[in-house]
C-alpha positions in Angstrom: 0.0 0.0 0.1 2.7 2.5 -0.9 1.8 6.1 -1.5 1.7 6.7 -5.6 3.1 9.5 -7.2 1.0 12.4 -6.6 -0.6 13.6 -10.0 -4.1 15.1 -8.5 -3.5 15.9 -4.7 -5.9 15.8 -2.2 -5.1 17.2 1.3 -5.5 15.0 4.2 -4.8 15.4 8.2 -3.8 12.7 10.3 -4.2 12.2 14.3 -2.7 9.7 16.1 -5.2 7.8 18.9 -4.9 6.9 22.2 -3.9 3.5 21.6 -1.3 4.3 18.7 -4.0 4.0 15.6 -4.4 6.8 13.1 -7.3 8.6 12.0 -7.0 10.0 8.6 -9.4 12.7 7.4 -10.0 14.5 4.2 -9.4 18.0 4.9 -12.0 19.4 1.9 -14.8 16.9 2.8 -15.0 16.7 6.6 -18.4 15.1 6.4 -16.6 12.2 5.2 -16.0 9.4 7.7 -12.1 9.1 8.8 -10.0 6.0 7.8 -8.5 4.1 10.8 -5.0 3.0 10.0 -2.6 0.7 12.1 0.7 1.9 12.8 2.1 -0.3 10.0 -0.4 0.9 7.6 0.4 4.3 8.5 4.1 3.8 8.2 4.0 2.4 4.7 1.9 5.3 3.5 3.6 7.9 5.2 7.2 6.8 6.0 8.5 10.2 6.5 6.4 11.1 9.5 7.9 11.0 12.5 7.4 8.3 14.9 6.9 11.0 17.8 4.4 12.9 15.7 0.9 13.1 17.2 -1.0 14.8 14.3 0.0 16.5 11.1 -0.8 17.0 7.5 0.1 15.7 3.9 -1.2 15.0 0.5 -2.3 11.9 -1.2 -3.0 11.4 -5.0 -7.2 11.9 -5.4 -7.1 8.1 -7.1 -5.2 6.4 -4.0 -7.3 8.3 -1.7 -10.5 6.8 -3.2 -8.9 3.4 -2.3 -8.7 4.4 1.0 -12.1 6.3 1.6 -14.8 4.3 0.5 -17.3 7.4 0.6 -14.8 9.5 -1.1 -16.5 9.5 -4.7 -20.2 10.4 -2.9 -18.2 13.2 -1.2 -17.1 14.6 -4.7 -20.9 14.5 -6.1 -22.2 16.3 -3.2 
């Protein structure tokens, strides 16, 4: 699940939960439910993020974001 080359970017923010998992949010689509990633999944997608980080933001390719967020396509039509 490596992060592909960004052609059409979409901004995401991430927040670490109390138990160490990561909630990933679409910044421009706040009504879309967040995706919960395990620490391993998060490291695979965002290897440049420090292990000490608690929150942050980054960009994903729109096509890749659609694979992570099942309701992303619905958000675009709204």
